[in-house]
DSSP file (Angstrom, degrees, kcal/mol; ACC not computed):
  #  RESIDUE AA STRUCTURE BP1 BP2  ACC     N-H-->O    O-->H-N    N-H-->O    O-->H-N    TCO  KAPPA ALPHA  PHI   PSI    X-CA   Y-CA   Z-CA
    1    1 A M     >        0   0    0      0, 0.0     4,-1.9     0, 0.0     5,-0.2   0.000 360.0 360.0 360.0 -44.8  -38.7 -134.2   12.7
    2    2 A E  H  >  +     0   0    0      1,-0.2     4,-2.1     2,-0.2     5,-0.2   0.886 360.0  53.6 -64.9 -37.2  -42.3 -133.6   13.7
    3    3 A F  H  > S+     0   0    0      1,-0.2     4,-2.3     2,-0.2    -1,-0.2   0.903 106.6  52.0 -62.7 -41.2  -41.3 -134.4   17.3
    4    4 A L  H  > S+     0   0    0      1,-0.2     4,-2.4     2,-0.2    -1,-0.2   0.897 109.1  49.8 -63.1 -41.6  -38.6 -131.7   17.2
    5    5 A L  H  X S+     0   0    0     -4,-1.9     4,-2.3     2,-0.2    -1,-0.2   0.881 110.3  51.0 -63.9 -38.4  -41.0 -129.1   15.9
    6    6 A L  H  X S+     0   0    0     -4,-2.1     4,-2.3     2,-0.2    -2,-0.2   0.906 110.6  48.2 -65.3 -42.1  -43.5 -130.0   18.7
    7    7 A V  H  X S+     0   0    0     -4,-2.3     4,-2.7     2,-0.2    -2,-0.2   0.915 112.1  49.3 -64.5 -43.1  -40.7 -129.6   21.3
    8    8 A I  H  X S+     0   0    0     -4,-2.4     4,-2.6     1,-0.2    -2,-0.2   0.904 111.2  49.9 -63.3 -41.0  -39.6 -126.2   19.8
    9    9 A A  H  X S+     0   0    0     -4,-2.3     4,-2.3     2,-0.2    -2,-0.2   0.903 112.3  47.1 -64.6 -41.8  -43.3 -125.0   19.8
   10   10 A I  H  X S+     0   0    0     -4,-2.3     4,-2.4     2,-0.2    -2,-0.2   0.928 113.6  47.5 -66.2 -44.7  -43.7 -126.0   23.4
   11   11 A L  H  X S+     0   0    0     -4,-2.7     4,-2.6     2,-0.2    -2,-0.2   0.897 111.8  50.6 -63.1 -40.0  -40.4 -124.4   24.5
   12   12 A L  H  X S+     0   0    0     -4,-2.6     4,-2.7    -5,-0.2    -1,-0.2   0.904 110.6  50.1 -63.2 -41.2  -41.4 -121.2   22.6
   13   13 A G  H  X S+     0   0    0     -4,-2.3     4,-2.3     2,-0.2    -2,-0.2   0.906 111.8  47.4 -62.7 -42.6  -44.7 -121.2   24.3
   14   14 A I  H  X S+     0   0    0     -4,-2.4     4,-2.5     2,-0.2    -2,-0.2   0.919 113.2  47.9 -66.5 -43.9  -43.1 -121.6   27.7
   15   15 A V  H  X S+     0   0    0     -4,-2.6     4,-2.6     1,-0.2     5,-0.2   0.928 114.0  46.8 -62.4 -45.2  -40.5 -118.8   27.0
   16   16 A C  H  X S+     0   0    0     -4,-2.7     4,-2.8     2,-0.2    -1,-0.2   0.876 111.6  52.5 -64.0 -37.1  -43.3 -116.5   25.8
   17   17 A A  H  X S+     0   0    0     -4,-2.3     4,-2.3    21,-0.4    -2,-0.2   0.929 111.9  44.8 -64.0 -45.6  -45.4 -117.3   28.8
   18   18 A I  H  X S+     0   0    0     -4,-2.5     4,-2.1     2,-0.2    -2,-0.2   0.934 116.7  45.2 -64.9 -46.1  -42.6 -116.5   31.2
   19   19 A L  H  X S+     0   0    0     -4,-2.6     4,-2.5    -5,-0.2     5,-0.2   0.906 112.8  51.2 -65.0 -41.2  -41.7 -113.3   29.4
   20   20 A S  H  X S+     0   0    0     -4,-2.8     4,-2.5    -5,-0.2    -2,-0.2   0.919 111.4  47.3 -62.4 -43.6  -45.3 -112.2   29.1
   21   21 A S  H  X S+     0   0    0     -4,-2.3     4,-2.3    13,-0.2    -1,-0.2   0.888 113.2  48.2 -67.4 -37.8  -46.0 -112.8   32.8
   22   22 A R  H  X S+     0   0    0     -4,-2.1     4,-2.2     2,-0.2    -2,-0.2   0.916 114.0  45.8 -68.6 -42.4  -42.8 -110.9   33.8
   23   23 A V  H  X S+     0   0    0     -4,-2.5     4,-1.2     2,-0.2    -2,-0.2   0.925 114.1  49.1 -65.3 -44.2  -43.5 -107.9   31.5
   24   24 A A  H  <>S+     0   0    0     -4,-2.5     5,-3.1    -5,-0.2     3,-0.4   0.919 111.9  48.7 -61.6 -43.8  -47.2 -107.8   32.7
   25   25 A D  H ><5S+     0   0    0     -4,-2.3     3,-1.1     1,-0.2    -1,-0.2   0.892 108.6  53.1 -64.1 -39.9  -46.1 -107.9   36.3
   26   26 A S  H 3<5S+     0   0    0     -4,-2.2    -1,-0.2     1,-0.3    -2,-0.2   0.749 110.7  48.5 -67.8 -22.2  -43.6 -105.1   35.8
   27   27 A K  T 3<5S-     0   0    0     -4,-1.2    28,-2.2    -3,-0.4    29,-0.8   0.418 123.6-103.1 -96.6   0.3  -46.3 -103.0   34.3
   28   28 A G  T < 5S+     0   0    0     -3,-1.1    -3,-0.2    -4,-0.4     2,-0.2   0.653  79.0 127.7  90.5  16.0  -48.8 -103.7   37.1
   29   29 A W  S   <S-     0   0    0     -5,-3.1     2,-0.5    -6,-0.2    -1,-0.3  -0.583  73.7 -79.1-101.0 166.5  -51.0 -106.2   35.3
   30   30 A E     >  -     0   0    0     -2,-0.2     4,-1.3     1,-0.2     5,-0.1  -0.519  39.8-162.1 -68.8 115.9  -52.0 -109.7   36.5
   31   31 A A  H  > S+     0   0    0     -2,-0.5     4,-1.8     1,-0.2    -1,-0.2   0.872  82.8  56.5 -70.6 -38.5  -49.1 -112.0   35.8
   32   32 A S  H  > S+     0   0    0      1,-0.2     4,-2.0     2,-0.2    -1,-0.2   0.894 106.4  49.7 -66.2 -38.7  -50.9 -115.3   35.9
   33   33 A G  H  > S+     0   0    0      1,-0.2     4,-2.2     2,-0.2    -1,-0.2   0.902 112.6  47.1 -64.1 -40.5  -53.4 -114.4   33.2
   34   34 A W  H  X S+     0   0    0     -4,-1.3     4,-2.3     2,-0.2    -1,-0.2   0.764 106.5  58.8 -74.2 -24.0  -50.6 -113.2   30.9
   35   35 A F  H  X S+     0   0    0     -4,-1.8     4,-2.2     2,-0.2    -2,-0.2   0.940 109.2  44.0 -64.8 -46.5  -48.7 -116.4   31.6
   36   36 A I  H  X S+     0   0    0     -4,-2.0     4,-2.4     2,-0.2     5,-0.2   0.915 113.6  50.7 -64.4 -42.6  -51.6 -118.5   30.3
   37   37 A A  H  X S+     0   0    0     -4,-2.2     4,-3.2     1,-0.2     5,-0.4   0.910 111.5  48.5 -61.5 -41.3  -52.0 -116.1   27.4
   38   38 A G  H  X S+     0   0    0     -4,-2.3     4,-1.4     1,-0.2   -21,-0.4   0.858 110.9  50.7 -65.8 -35.6  -48.3 -116.4   26.6
   39   39 A L  H  < S+     0   0    0     -4,-2.2    -2,-0.2   -23,-0.2    -1,-0.2   0.898 120.2  34.3 -68.4 -40.1  -48.5 -120.2   26.8
   40   40 A L  H  < S+     0   0    0     -4,-2.4    -2,-0.2    -5,-0.1    -3,-0.2   0.867 131.4  28.5 -83.7 -38.0  -51.5 -120.4   24.5
   41   41 A L  H >< S-     0   0    0     -4,-3.2     3,-1.4    -5,-0.2    -3,-0.2   0.583  84.7-169.1-104.1 -12.0  -50.8 -117.6   22.1
   42   42 A G  T >X S+     0   0    0     -4,-1.4     4,-1.6    -5,-0.4     3,-0.7  -0.356  70.3   6.7  63.8-129.7  -47.0 -117.4   22.2
   43   43 A P  H 3> S+     0   0    0      0, 0.0     4,-2.4     0, 0.0    -1,-0.3   0.752 125.7  63.7 -61.8 -25.6  -45.4 -114.4   20.5
   44   44 A I  H <> S+     0   0    0     -3,-1.4     4,-2.1     2,-0.2    -2,-0.2   0.930 105.0  45.4 -64.5 -44.0  -48.8 -112.8   19.9
   45   45 A A  H <> S+     0   0    0     -3,-0.7     4,-2.7    -8,-0.3     5,-0.2   0.882 111.0  54.0 -65.8 -37.8  -49.4 -112.5   23.7
   46   46 A L  H  X S+     0   0    0     -4,-1.6     4,-1.7     1,-0.2    -2,-0.2   0.918 109.9  46.5 -63.1 -42.9  -45.9 -111.2   24.2
   47   47 A L  H  X S+     0   0    0     -4,-2.4     4,-1.3     2,-0.2    -1,-0.2   0.890 112.9  51.2 -64.5 -38.7  -46.5 -108.5   21.6
   48   48 A A  H  < S+     0   0    0     -4,-2.1     4,-0.5     1,-0.2     3,-0.2   0.918 109.9  47.5 -65.9 -43.8  -49.8 -107.7   23.2
   49   49 A V  H >< S+     0   0    0     -4,-2.7     3,-0.8     1,-0.2    -1,-0.2   0.835 107.5  56.5 -69.5 -31.4  -48.4 -107.3   26.7
   50   50 A V  H 3< S+     0   0    0     -4,-1.7    -1,-0.2     1,-0.2    -2,-0.2   0.845 106.2  52.4 -65.7 -32.1  -45.6 -105.1   25.5
   51   51 A G  T 3< S+     0   0    0     -4,-1.3    -1,-0.2    -3,-0.2    -2,-0.2   0.547  86.3 108.7 -81.8  -7.0  -48.2 -102.8   24.1
   52   52 A L  S <  S-     0   0    0     -3,-0.8     2,-0.1    -4,-0.5   -23,-0.0  -0.375  78.2-105.4 -68.2 148.0  -50.1 -102.5   27.4
   53   53 A P        -     0   0    0      0, 0.0     2,-0.9     0, 0.0    -1,-0.1  -0.416  34.7-109.1 -69.9 152.6  -49.9  -99.2   29.3
   54   54 A D     >  -     0   0    0      1,-0.2     4,-2.1    -2,-0.1   -26,-0.2  -0.732  31.7-173.6 -87.3 103.3  -47.7  -99.2   32.4
   55   55 A K  H  > S+     0   0    0    -28,-2.2     4,-2.5    -2,-0.9   -27,-0.2   0.893  83.2  51.8 -64.7 -41.1  -50.1  -99.0   35.4
   56   56 A K  H  > S+     0   0    0    -29,-0.8     4,-2.2     1,-0.2    -1,-0.2   0.920 111.6  46.0 -64.3 -43.8  -47.3  -98.5   37.9
   57   57 A L  H  > S+     0   0    0      2,-0.2     4,-2.7     1,-0.2    -1,-0.2   0.896 111.8  52.3 -65.7 -39.9  -45.7  -95.7   36.0
   58   58 A R  H  X S+     0   0    0     -4,-2.1     4,-2.3     2,-0.2    -2,-0.2   0.910 110.8  47.2 -62.5 -43.2  -49.1  -94.0   35.5
   59   59 A Q  H  X S+     0   0    0     -4,-2.5     4,-2.5     2,-0.2    -2,-0.2   0.901 112.8  49.8 -64.7 -40.8  -49.8  -94.2   39.3
   60   60 A Y  H  X S+     0   0    0     -4,-2.2     4,-2.3     2,-0.2    -2,-0.2   0.928 111.8  46.8 -64.2 -45.6  -46.3  -92.8   40.1
   61   61 A V  H  X S+     0   0    0     -4,-2.7     4,-2.6     2,-0.2    -2,-0.2   0.896 113.1  49.9 -64.6 -40.4  -46.7  -89.9   37.7
   62   62 A R  H  X S+     0   0    0     -4,-2.3     4,-2.5     2,-0.2    -2,-0.2   0.928 111.3  48.0 -64.2 -44.8  -50.2  -89.1   39.0
   63   63 A A  H  X S+     0   0    0     -4,-2.5     4,-2.2     1,-0.2    -2,-0.2   0.900 113.3  48.6 -62.4 -40.1  -49.0  -89.2   42.7
   64   64 A L  H  X S+     0   0    0     -4,-2.3     4,-2.0     2,-0.2    -2,-0.2   0.916 111.4  49.1 -65.4 -43.7  -46.1  -86.9   41.8
   65   65 A A  H  <>S+     0   0    0     -4,-2.6     5,-2.8     1,-0.2     6,-0.9   0.885 112.1  48.7 -64.5 -38.9  -48.3  -84.5   39.9
   66   66 A L  H ><5S+     0   0    0     -4,-2.5     3,-1.2     3,-0.2    -1,-0.2   0.903 110.2  51.4 -66.1 -40.6  -50.7  -84.4   42.8
   67   67 A K  H 3<5S+     0   0    0     -4,-2.2    -2,-0.2     1,-0.3    -1,-0.2   0.864 113.3  44.5 -63.9 -36.2  -47.9  -83.8   45.3
   68   68 A L  T 3<5S-     0   0    0     -4,-2.0    -1,-0.3    -5,-0.1    -2,-0.2   0.348 111.7-121.1 -89.7   6.2  -46.6  -80.9   43.1
   69   69 A D  T < 5S+     0   0    0     -3,-1.2    -3,-0.2    -4,-0.1    -4,-0.1   0.796  72.4 134.3  56.8  30.7  -50.1  -79.5   42.7
   70   70 A A  S   <S+     0   0    0     -5,-2.8     2,-0.3    -6,-0.2    -4,-0.2   0.785  75.0  20.4 -77.4 -28.5  -49.7  -79.9   38.9
   71   71 A I  S    S-     0   0    0     -6,-0.9     2,-0.4    -9,-0.1    -2,-0.1  -0.921  79.6-127.6-133.2 162.1  -53.2  -81.4   38.8
   72   72 A D        -     0   0    0     -2,-0.3     2,-0.2    -3,-0.1    -6,-0.1  -0.917  25.8-117.6-112.4 137.4  -56.2  -81.3   41.1
   73   73 A V        -     0   0    0     -2,-0.4     2,-0.8    -7,-0.1    62,-0.0  -0.474  30.6-115.3 -71.3 141.3  -57.9  -84.4   42.3
   74   74 A E        -     0   0    0     -2,-0.2    -1,-0.1     3,-0.0     3,-0.0  -0.697  36.8-168.3 -81.5 112.1  -61.5  -84.7   41.3
   75   75 A L        -     0   0    0     -2,-0.8     3,-0.0     1,-0.1     2,-0.0  -0.680  32.3 -93.3 -96.0 153.5  -63.6  -84.6   44.4
   76   76 A P        -     0   0    0      0, 0.0     2,-0.7     0, 0.0    -1,-0.1  -0.377  49.1-100.5 -62.8 146.0  -67.3  -85.4   44.5
   77   77 A H        +     0   0    0     -3,-0.0     2,-0.4     2,-0.0    84,-0.0  -0.578  55.1 166.3 -73.7 112.1  -69.4  -82.3   44.1
   78   78 A I        -     0   0    0     83,-0.8     2,-0.9    -2,-0.7    83,-0.2  -0.996  34.4-134.9-129.7 130.6  -70.6  -81.4   47.6
   79   79 A E        +     0   0    0     -2,-0.4     2,-0.5    82,-0.1    33,-0.1  -0.770  35.7 164.5 -86.7 109.5  -72.2  -78.1   48.5
   80   80 A I        -     0   0    0     -2,-0.9    81,-0.2    32,-0.1     2,-0.2  -0.994  35.8-124.1-127.1 126.3  -70.5  -77.0   51.7
   81   81 A A        -     0   0    0     -2,-0.5    29,-0.1    79,-0.1     2,-0.0  -0.456  25.2-123.8 -70.4 136.2  -70.9  -73.5   52.9
   82   82 A A        -     0   0    0     -2,-0.2     2,-2.7     1,-0.1     3,-0.4  -0.324  39.1 -89.8 -70.6 163.0  -67.7  -71.6   53.5
   83   83 A A        +     0   0    0     75,-0.3    -1,-0.1     1,-0.2     4,-0.1  -0.431  69.9 147.1 -77.8  71.9  -67.2  -70.1   56.9
   84   84 A Q        +     0   0    0     -2,-2.7     2,-0.4     2,-0.1    -1,-0.2   0.955  68.8  46.4 -74.0 -51.2  -68.8  -66.8   56.1
   85   85 A E  S    S-     0   0    0     -3,-0.4     2,-0.2     1,-0.1    -1,-0.1  -0.784 111.9-101.7 -86.5 139.7  -70.1  -66.3   59.5
   86   86 A S        -     0   0    0     -2,-0.4     2,-0.6     1,-0.1    -2,-0.1  -0.401  29.6-149.3 -67.8 124.6  -67.4  -67.1   62.0
   87   87 A I        +     0   0    0     68,-0.4    68,-2.1    -2,-0.2     2,-0.3  -0.852  28.7 171.9 -93.2 122.1  -67.7  -70.5   63.5
   88   88 A E  E     +A  154   0A   0     -2,-0.6     2,-0.3    66,-0.2    66,-0.2  -0.916  18.1 176.3-130.9 154.7  -66.2  -70.4   67.0
   89   89 A F  E     -A  153   0A   0     64,-1.6    64,-3.4    -2,-0.3     2,-0.3  -0.969  19.8-135.3-150.1 158.3  -66.0  -72.6   70.1
   90   90 A T  E     +A  152   0A   0     -2,-0.3     2,-0.3    62,-0.2    62,-0.2  -0.796  18.6 176.7-117.2 156.5  -64.2  -72.2   73.4
   91   91 A S  E     -A  151   0A   0     60,-2.4    60,-3.2    -2,-0.3     2,-0.5  -0.930  44.7 -79.9-146.6 170.1  -62.1  -74.4   75.6
   92   92 A D  E >   -A  150   0A   0     -2,-0.3     3,-0.8    58,-0.2     5,-0.3  -0.636  32.4-159.8 -78.4 119.3  -60.2  -74.0   78.8
   93   93 A A  T 3  S+     0   0    0     56,-2.2    57,-0.2    -2,-0.5    -1,-0.2   0.699  87.6  62.8 -73.5 -19.0  -56.9  -72.3   78.1
   94   94 A T  T 3  S+     0   0    0     55,-0.6     2,-0.5     1,-0.1    -1,-0.2   0.715  97.1  64.8 -79.9 -18.7  -55.3  -73.6   81.4
   95   95 A V  S <  S-     0   0    0     -3,-0.8     2,-1.3     2,-0.1    -1,-0.1  -0.908  75.5-146.5-107.7 127.3  -55.7  -77.2   80.3
   96   96 A E        +     0   0    0     -2,-0.5     2,-0.5     1,-0.1     3,-0.1  -0.698  39.5 149.2 -93.8  85.9  -53.7  -78.4   77.2
   97   97 A D     >  +     0   0    0     -2,-1.3     4,-1.8    -5,-0.3     5,-0.2  -0.755  12.0 168.6-121.0  82.8  -56.1  -80.9   75.7
   98   98 A K  H  > S+     0   0    0     -2,-0.5     4,-2.5     1,-0.2    -1,-0.2   0.858  76.6  56.4 -64.1 -36.0  -55.5  -80.8   72.0
   99   99 A E  H  > S+     0   0    0      2,-0.2     4,-2.5     1,-0.2    -1,-0.2   0.899 106.6  48.9 -65.5 -40.4  -57.5  -84.0   71.4
  100  100 A A  H  > S+     0   0    0      2,-0.2     4,-2.2     1,-0.2    -1,-0.2   0.907 112.2  48.9 -65.4 -40.8  -60.6  -82.5   73.0
  101  101 A D  H  X S+     0   0    0     -4,-1.8     4,-2.3     2,-0.2    -2,-0.2   0.912 111.6  50.2 -63.0 -42.1  -60.3  -79.3   71.0
  102  102 A Y  H  X S+     0   0    0     -4,-2.5     4,-2.4     1,-0.2    -2,-0.2   0.926 111.0  47.6 -62.3 -46.4  -59.9  -81.4   67.8
  103  103 A Q  H  X S+     0   0    0     -4,-2.5     4,-1.8     1,-0.2    -1,-0.2   0.873 110.7  52.1 -64.9 -36.9  -63.0  -83.5   68.6
  104  104 A K  H  X S+     0   0    0     -4,-2.2     4,-0.8     2,-0.2    -1,-0.2   0.917 109.8  49.5 -64.4 -43.0  -65.0  -80.3   69.3
  105  105 A L  H >X S+     0   0    0     -4,-2.3     3,-1.1     1,-0.2     4,-0.7   0.930 109.7  51.3 -60.7 -46.0  -63.9  -78.8   66.0
  106  106 A R  H >< S+     0   0    0     -4,-2.4     3,-0.9     1,-0.3    -1,-0.2   0.858 103.3  59.2 -60.0 -35.7  -64.9  -82.0   64.1
  107  107 A S  H 3< S+     0   0    0     -4,-1.8    -1,-0.3     1,-0.2    -2,-0.2   0.737 104.4  51.5 -67.7 -20.5  -68.3  -82.0   65.8
  108  108 A L  H << S+     0   0    0     -3,-1.1    -1,-0.2    -4,-0.8    -2,-0.2   0.604  95.1  90.5 -89.5 -12.6  -69.0  -78.5   64.2
  109  109 A L  S << S-     0   0    0     -3,-0.9    -3,-0.0    -4,-0.7     5,-0.0  -0.458  88.0 -95.0 -89.4 157.5  -68.1  -79.5   60.7
  110  110 A D    >>  -     0   0    0     -2,-0.1     4,-1.9     1,-0.1     3,-0.7  -0.463  30.3-130.4 -65.2 133.6  -70.3  -80.9   57.9
  111  111 A P  H 3> S+     0   0    0      0, 0.0     4,-1.4     0, 0.0    -1,-0.1   0.820 107.5  58.5 -58.0 -31.6  -70.2  -84.7   57.8
  112  112 A K  H 34 S+     0   0    0      1,-0.2     4,-0.5     2,-0.2   -32,-0.1   0.861 107.0  47.3 -67.5 -33.9  -69.6  -84.6   54.1
  113  113 A L  H X> S+     0   0    0     -3,-0.7     3,-1.2     1,-0.2     4,-0.5   0.871 106.2  58.5 -71.9 -37.0  -66.5  -82.6   54.7
  114  114 A L  H >< S+     0   0    0     -4,-1.9     3,-0.9     1,-0.3    -2,-0.2   0.817  96.4  63.1 -62.0 -30.8  -65.3  -85.0   57.4
  115  115 A E  T 3< S+     0   0    0     -4,-1.4    -1,-0.3     1,-0.2    -2,-0.2   0.782 102.1  50.9 -64.6 -25.7  -65.4  -87.8   54.9
  116  116 A L  T <4 S+     0   0    0     -3,-1.2    18,-0.4    -4,-0.5     2,-0.3   0.582  87.0 105.0 -87.9 -10.7  -62.6  -86.1   52.9
  117  117 A I    <<  -     0   0    0     -3,-0.9     2,-0.6    -4,-0.5    16,-0.3  -0.541  59.8-149.5 -79.5 133.6  -60.3  -85.5   55.9
  118  118 A N    >   -     0   0    0     14,-2.9     3,-1.2    -2,-0.3    14,-0.5  -0.909   3.5-152.9-101.8 117.1  -57.3  -87.8   56.2
  119  119 A E  G >  S+     0   0    0     -2,-0.6     3,-1.3     1,-0.3    -1,-0.1   0.808  93.0  60.9 -61.5 -30.7  -56.3  -88.3   59.8
  120  120 A K  G 3  S+     0   0    0      1,-0.3    -1,-0.3    -3,-0.1    14,-0.0   0.787 104.6  49.1 -68.0 -26.0  -52.7  -88.8   59.0
  121  121 A N  G <  S+     0   0    0     -3,-1.2     2,-0.4    11,-0.2    -1,-0.3   0.279  85.2 116.8 -96.3  10.8  -52.4  -85.3   57.5
  122  122 A T    <   -     0   0    0     -3,-1.3     2,-0.5     9,-0.1     9,-0.2  -0.647  48.5-159.8 -84.2 132.7  -54.0  -83.6   60.4
  123  123 A E  E     -B  130   0A   0      7,-2.6     7,-2.8    -2,-0.4     2,-0.5  -0.956   9.1-177.1-113.8 126.0  -51.9  -81.1   62.3
  124  124 A I  E     +B  129   0A   0     -2,-0.5     5,-0.2     5,-0.2   -26,-0.1  -0.970  12.0 157.8-126.3 116.7  -52.8  -80.2   65.9
  125  125 A T        -     0   0    0      3,-3.2     3,-0.5    -2,-0.5    -2,-0.0  -0.817  56.7 -98.1-125.0 168.7  -50.8  -77.6   67.8
  126  126 A P  S    S+     0   0    0      0, 0.0     3,-0.1     0, 0.0   -29,-0.1   0.781 123.9  29.8 -59.3 -25.2  -51.9  -75.4   70.8
  127  127 A K  S    S+     0   0    0      1,-0.2    17,-1.9    16,-0.1     2,-0.3   0.492 122.8  38.7-111.3  -4.8  -52.6  -72.5   68.4
  128  128 A N  E     - C   0 143A   0     -3,-0.5    -3,-3.2    15,-0.2     2,-0.4  -0.999  48.2-167.5-152.0 139.3  -53.7  -74.1   65.2
  129  129 A I  E     -BC 124 142A   0     13,-2.6    13,-2.8    -2,-0.3     2,-0.5  -0.988  15.2-174.0-126.9 121.8  -55.6  -77.1   63.9
  130  130 A V  E     -BC 123 141A   0     -7,-2.8    -7,-2.6    -2,-0.4     2,-0.5  -0.969   5.9-164.5-120.1 122.7  -55.2  -77.9   60.2
  131  131 A L  E     - C   0 140A   0      9,-2.9     8,-3.2    -2,-0.5     9,-1.8  -0.926  15.1-177.6-108.0 126.7  -57.3  -80.6   58.6
  132  132 A R  E     - C   0 138A   0     -2,-0.5   -14,-2.9   -14,-0.5   -11,-0.2  -0.781  22.1-122.0-121.6 162.2  -56.1  -81.9   55.2
  133  133 A N    >   -     0   0    0      4,-1.9     3,-1.5    -2,-0.3   -16,-0.1  -0.237  50.5 -79.4 -89.5-172.0  -57.3  -84.4   52.6
  134  134 A H  T 3  S+     0   0    0    -18,-0.4   -17,-0.1     1,-0.3    -1,-0.0   0.681 130.7  47.5 -67.6 -18.8  -55.3  -87.4   51.3
  135  135 A I  T 3  S-     0   0    0      2,-0.1    -1,-0.3   -69,-0.0    -3,-0.0   0.398 121.2-102.7-102.7   3.4  -53.1  -85.3   49.0
  136  136 A G    <   +     0   0    0     -3,-1.5     2,-0.2     1,-0.3    -2,-0.1   0.462  69.4 146.1  96.6   1.4  -52.3  -82.7   51.6
  137  137 A S        -     0   0    0      1,-0.1    -4,-1.9    -5,-0.0     2,-0.3  -0.525  55.3-110.4 -73.6 138.9  -54.7  -79.8   50.5
  138  138 A I  E     +C  132   0A   0     -6,-0.2    -6,-0.2    -2,-0.2     3,-0.1  -0.538  40.0 170.0 -73.1 126.9  -56.0  -77.8   53.4
  139  139 A L  E    S+     0   0A   0     -8,-3.2    20,-3.4     1,-0.4     2,-0.4   0.777  70.1  12.6-100.6 -41.6  -59.7  -78.4   54.0
  140  140 A V  E     -CD 131 158A   0     -9,-1.8    -9,-2.9    18,-0.2     2,-0.4  -1.000  58.3-172.5-141.0 137.4  -60.1  -76.6   57.4
  141  141 A N  E     -CD 130 157A   0     16,-2.7    15,-2.2    -2,-0.4    16,-1.5  -0.982   8.4-176.8-130.9 121.0  -57.9  -74.3   59.3
  142  142 A A  E     -CD 129 155A   0    -13,-2.8   -13,-2.6    -2,-0.4     2,-0.3  -0.959   4.9-165.1-119.8 135.7  -58.8  -73.2   62.9
  143  143 A K  E     -CD 128 154A   0     11,-2.6    11,-3.0    -2,-0.4     2,-0.3  -0.885  11.4-136.7-118.7 150.0  -56.8  -70.8   65.0
  144  144 A S  E     - D   0 153A   0    -17,-1.9     2,-0.4    -2,-0.3     9,-0.2  -0.817  10.0-165.3-109.7 148.5  -57.0  -70.1   68.7
  145  145 A V  E     - D   0 152A   0      7,-2.4     7,-2.9    -2,-0.3     2,-0.5  -0.997  16.6-141.9-128.4 125.4  -57.0  -66.9   70.6
  146  146 A V  E     + D   0 151A   0     -2,-0.4     2,-0.4     5,-0.2     5,-0.2  -0.774  19.5 178.2 -93.6 127.8  -56.4  -66.9   74.4
  147  147 A N  E >   - D   0 150A   0      3,-3.4     3,-1.8    -2,-0.5     2,-0.4  -0.868  64.2 -60.7-126.8  94.1  -58.4  -64.5   76.5
  148  148 A G  T 3  S-     0   0    0     -2,-0.4     0, 0.0     1,-0.3     0, 0.0  -0.543 120.3 -14.9  67.7-120.7  -57.6  -65.0   80.1
  149  149 A S  T 3  S+     0   0    0     -2,-0.4   -56,-2.2    -3,-0.1   -55,-0.6   0.317 123.8  86.3 -98.1   8.4  -58.5  -68.6   81.0
  150  150 A T  E <   -AD  92 147A   0     -3,-1.8    -3,-3.4   -58,-0.2     2,-0.6  -0.914  59.4-158.8-113.5 134.5  -60.6  -69.0   77.9
  151  151 A K  E     -AD  91 146A   0    -60,-3.2   -60,-2.4    -2,-0.5     2,-0.5  -0.953  10.0-158.9-109.1 122.3  -59.3  -70.2   74.5
  152  152 A T  E     -AD  90 145A   0     -7,-2.9    -7,-2.4    -2,-0.6     2,-0.5  -0.899   3.1-155.1-104.9 125.3  -61.5  -69.3   71.5
  153  153 A W  E     -AD  89 144A   0    -64,-3.4   -64,-1.6    -2,-0.5     2,-0.4  -0.848  10.6-171.0 -98.5 131.6  -61.1  -71.3   68.4
  154  154 A R  E     -AD  88 143A   0    -11,-3.0   -11,-2.6    -2,-0.5     2,-0.8  -0.988  23.9-130.9-125.3 128.7  -62.1  -69.6   65.1
  155  155 A I  E     + D   0 142A   0    -68,-2.1   -68,-0.4    -2,-0.4   -13,-0.3  -0.688  28.5 176.3 -77.6 113.1  -62.3  -71.4   61.8
  156  156 A V  E     +     0   0A   0    -15,-2.2     2,-0.3    -2,-0.8   -14,-0.2   0.625  66.1  23.6 -95.6 -15.4  -60.4  -69.1   59.5
  157  157 A Y  E     + D   0 141A   0    -16,-1.5   -16,-2.7     2,-0.0     2,-0.4  -0.956  55.6 171.5-152.6 131.6  -60.6  -71.2   56.4
  158  158 A Q  E     - D   0 140A   0     -2,-0.3   -75,-0.3   -18,-0.2   -18,-0.2  -0.950  37.0-119.7-139.6 119.2  -63.0  -73.9   55.3
  159  159 A K        -     0   0    0    -20,-3.4     2,-0.6    -2,-0.4   -20,-0.1  -0.310  19.8-139.6 -62.1 132.7  -62.7  -75.2   51.7
  160  160 A Q              0   0    0      1,-0.1   -79,-0.1   -81,-0.0    -1,-0.1  -0.856 360.0 360.0 -95.8 120.1  -65.8  -74.8   49.6
  161  161 A L              0   0    0     -2,-0.6   -83,-0.8   -81,-0.2    -1,-0.1   0.414 360.0 360.0-100.8 360.0  -66.4  -77.8   47.5
């Protein structure tokens, strides 16, 4: 009889360990730690892991809210002057070198602003350069005006942080 109770307790511990680790993993928590907790604590660990917040769902909802501009990401407080006086630079309009124009624009910007720019969200066209952060908000917008053989780039918008 005692042997049967011991076997039932071990099987219950193993079942709780497996269930605890699967629930924890589905919620974005460390599965191996919850497996051990389930093995040692049984149903108590299973109840505890069920009560944990869902990290994956929280990340998904936050990403969705950021994408829909429902919330704003908290950026570090950096004092960057807006482009009150027009920042301009010129390039040769006869040569289509978007990369050189882009690098020249970057060289004129504050290094603290450059840290926030996500290269994947950067748009470079012959008439426009748009630099965005990781959630897609525009940080810098530069437009070009062609005057003969000279192309003048003017920063028309620079986010003030």
